[in-house]
C-alpha positions, 0 to 999 in steps of 0.5 A: 433475511432471505437466507436462501437468496443470500447463500445463492448470491454468495455462491454466485459471487465465489464462482465469478457470476456477478450478474447472478449474484446481484440478482440473488442479493437484491432479493435477500433483504426483506422490505425495510430490512437493514443488513450490512452483510448483504449490502457489503457483498452487493457493493463488491458485486456491483464494483466487479460489474463496473456499476460504480454509482450503484456500488457506492449506494450499496456501501453507504447502506451497509454502513448504515447498519451500525451492528455490522461494523467495518466502518473504515472498510465500507467508507474506503470502498464507497470512496473508491466507487465514487472515484471510479464514477468520476466524483473525486470530491465526494470520494475524498470525503468518504476516504477521509472518513475511512482513515479516521476509523481506528479499527480499520486494519488496512488504512493504506488503501484509503490513503492510496485512493486519496492520493488518486482523488487529490491528483484528479482535482489537481491538488498535488500537495495533498496527494503527496501527503496521502501517498506518504501516509500510505508508504509508512503504513506497516500494513501496506504490502507494497510501499514501493508503489506509494513511494513512486507516486510520492516521487511523482508528486515531488517532481510536479512540485519542482522538488527533484532532490526529494523525488530522487530520495522517494524513488531510491527508497521505492527501489529498496522496497520493490522486488519484481524486475519490471517494476524496478525498470519503471522506477529506475526510469523515473529516478533517471528523470529526477536525476536529470532535473537535479542536474546529476547527469552521471547518476541519471545515466546510471539509472537509465542504464539500469532501466533499459538493461534487460530490454523489457522497458521502452522509455517514454519520449520524455525519458529518452530525451533526458537519457540522451541529454545526460549521456551527451553531458557526460561525453562532453565532460570527458572530452568526447563531444559537445554537450546538449545539456544546456539546450535540454535544460533550456527547453525545460524552462531553466536558464530562461528566467521562467524557472529559478533553479534555486526556487522552482516553486516560486514561493519561498525564495530559498533552496529548500521550502519551509514545512508550511509550503510543502507539508512533507517535512516532519520538523520546522526550520527553527528546530533544525537551526536549534539542533545545529547549535547544540551539535556545535556546542558538543563538538567545539573543535570542529568548526562547521560553517553554516551547513544546511541540514535537509531532513526528508520524511522518508528517513523513517523508511530508510531507517527501516531498511537499515535495521540490517541482516541480523533482524532478517536472519532472526525472522523479522521483516516488513511488513511484519507477520502480525500485519500480514495476518491482520490484513489477510483476516480483514480481507476474508472478513469483508469478502475481499480478495486475499491474493495479495497476502498469499505466496505465489506458490499457492494454487487456485485450489489452495487459495479457495481452501484458505478463503473457505476457512477464514472467518466472515465478519470477525469482530477482531483478530489477535496474534497469540504467538509467532515461531520465527525463522529466516525463511518461514514462520508459524503464527497462532491467531485467535479470531473473535466471531461476530456471532459470538465465540472464538476460533483459533488458527495456525498460519504458515508463512514464507519469506517474500523479499524482506516481508512475508506471504501466507502459504497455508491457513489451518483452523484449530478447534476441539471435537465433542470429546475435547480432543484437538482437531484442525482443518485446512479448509478441505478436510478434518483430521484428528490424531486421537479422535474420529469425531467430526465437527464443523468449523464456525466461520461466522457465515 
């Protein structure tokens, strides 16, 4: 490796000079040399420049270095580059490889990209499966976005009731008001499609309450139809709901409201038709019989049970206030630390793991202290409280040895964000020393030292 060219390329990358970074990194390898570290960073630079085909090649060459590791991250990056280059089929193959790497700390990224790739080729069912997998991945800091995409897949499949549940759960995991406005608008469309006009009006009212969102023509038409339907029920005027539903295909024979997909002849498609349900219909029937036997006094006449895969996420929300006050959250402190160190190890953007109060200078200090190319990171202990936490983590460096870190975190919604990262190491006299990326201090020794971050 041409160390001087590599260091110059890395410095240019940190400064945002990606053209210079590419020029330096292209000279960092000797003829015939294999270096995952160089090609990984080169791929990142090429992505920033919009040279997606070249980026995909660079990530592929990085993956060829078996000693470098990071197979999942490289496969995901290559898949995203191919998708950006409008090669969705090749992207799907690469992204599926990423999801199969058990050591990949953030598989939700590959699942989200898979959802986009399958949508690109018109495979809505597989897109929905991918977004569902992204939503239930505990390392995902923003499950709301994946849930909203899942709701869109349900809508395309004519599954309005399931779309309602997806959007409602997305609201539970969303925090920014602007995002909630958009989700409420989507929820309103789903309620109209499910012929639940009162709830539709309420959802659209929430979406437009602060005036920051302009409804799309489709959403505005649905909003108007829902309001007029409610008005007709209360006797204040004629209803245009029938006309609206007719325009959408209902009541004309083109769409059967009880079987919108036209594939099952039943109100609820079987698991084989949708892929979004976790149990089979015969299992539901068997469970229903067992419940009747236990409660003989209560005669229930053939009630249908609808179990959506999103029940897992709803259960997470239902853990309640006790866990919140005890310092627990979702995503957990452990998954945030793993994601932060995973991004730092692969020279990725760590901003999504940092609290909004972290300044640019503090972010750069955190990036400088994170280990590059760490082979693994383990959480040694957590000091929890309702609003803040401290995590002690240990990174195993690819060059050998271990490095301990203290990560300070603050509450963000129901989850956690990082506010400070401190490296903990020993001086030459064996005294404990720490560094937060800007200076080194010691309470009992003035001996200086250097933090090993694997670079």
